[in-house]
Phi, psi and omega in degrees: 000327184299329181288321177289331177297316179301315182302313178293329179293316179296330171280349184074034177259133183292140188225125175247113186300331185287342177272357191279136177245128180208151201307314182304316183298315186295311174312308181301314182299317179299313179303322177292315184297328175265007183046058176292128179233130179144173174275149190244136168258114187240140170243098185193182184276176175292325172304322183288315168303314174307323185283332170298310187296318178299327184280350177095014174265141182269135181217159168239174178194165183073212181254160175268165171063045177226169177232119006286163183304132186060043174295127185304320188229140172202135174270130188243164173296141182280059185229154184283334176288324176291320178302313182297324181294345186251343191249340184260136172202168186249020176290138182284061185294134175232003171206141171248131184226124180244145172211200179290132180217115182290344185245029176298135172217163191291349177280323176296314187297312180299315183300315187300311179302323183283326175296329177288359176288339176295130185300336184262001182275130181253154181250121187235144174240127176273271171293123187254028183283128175291322176226142169254133174294119183259309172207183187294119179082000182244115174242143177249153181303132179259180187302327184298326183287324179288319182299317176301323176292319182290321179300318182289321183284324182273335181067030177259148175291128184274113173277105188258118176253021169233166178300138004252051190290143179286329176299324181288320183300318174309313182305308185296308182307318181285316189298319184257002179051056185275119178258309183262091183306318182295350181263013181251125181252116169269121182258127177199177177240014183225134186290312185287306186293308188276299187298309184300319182297309179298316175303318172302320179278352181091008178278164165282153185229140177238129172256127168266143183270015191261357191234245186273018176213135174259182183295312182301313176300320175295318176291342185269350182294135186244334177295115183296338181282347173254007185265121187287158167299308190227165173214156175223158174292326176202173180293329173294322177292325184290323183288329178292322179297319179304314176306310187292320176294317177297327178296316185294332182283342178286000000 
């Protein structure tokens, strides 16, 4: 969060840390709202796990029968008996949570699917990117793609607390007591996650072309839900526009 705070500061944008929304925070708030009790199986970064830990939630991750316990990655012998030894357990997991995880493996996904056989186990997605911009012209598979595999195989409803999830939209509308949705401007650099989320919420939308989308991709978009109301080359350009607009009002 400190990295984003620094970016806002450099742009001259007022920043209130308590109003900052990110997947780990949204997931914790959701768990609190449903008074969740139980063990969590989590596939996410250490920072995400720390948020769960600080909120008082108990979780496990990785594989069983490894040393140290719950080691994220392990090469196993290619036999079904060895596979079973690492994926089956009687731990009372009642929530499976996915976010960005640099140590994701097929064994993790199989374990998650097995935990979700319990009728009371819920499936939660934090960051909901299908693809993550990795380098110029290079996208990599994002957590949403893995979560969808588990949702399809387990037949569980995917509770999405990242953009463009409905659950996140409901949370924001309540948290910020938003009554007039058209007075809200959703700014982002991705068509589906950001602009789609803003459209779904009934907000005005602005696409900045300095991140996950360029002008050609924006102009080629045909889904009206993903077409922004406005666009700017960068967040800095938009901020300069705001400054000029405020001066004109004086």
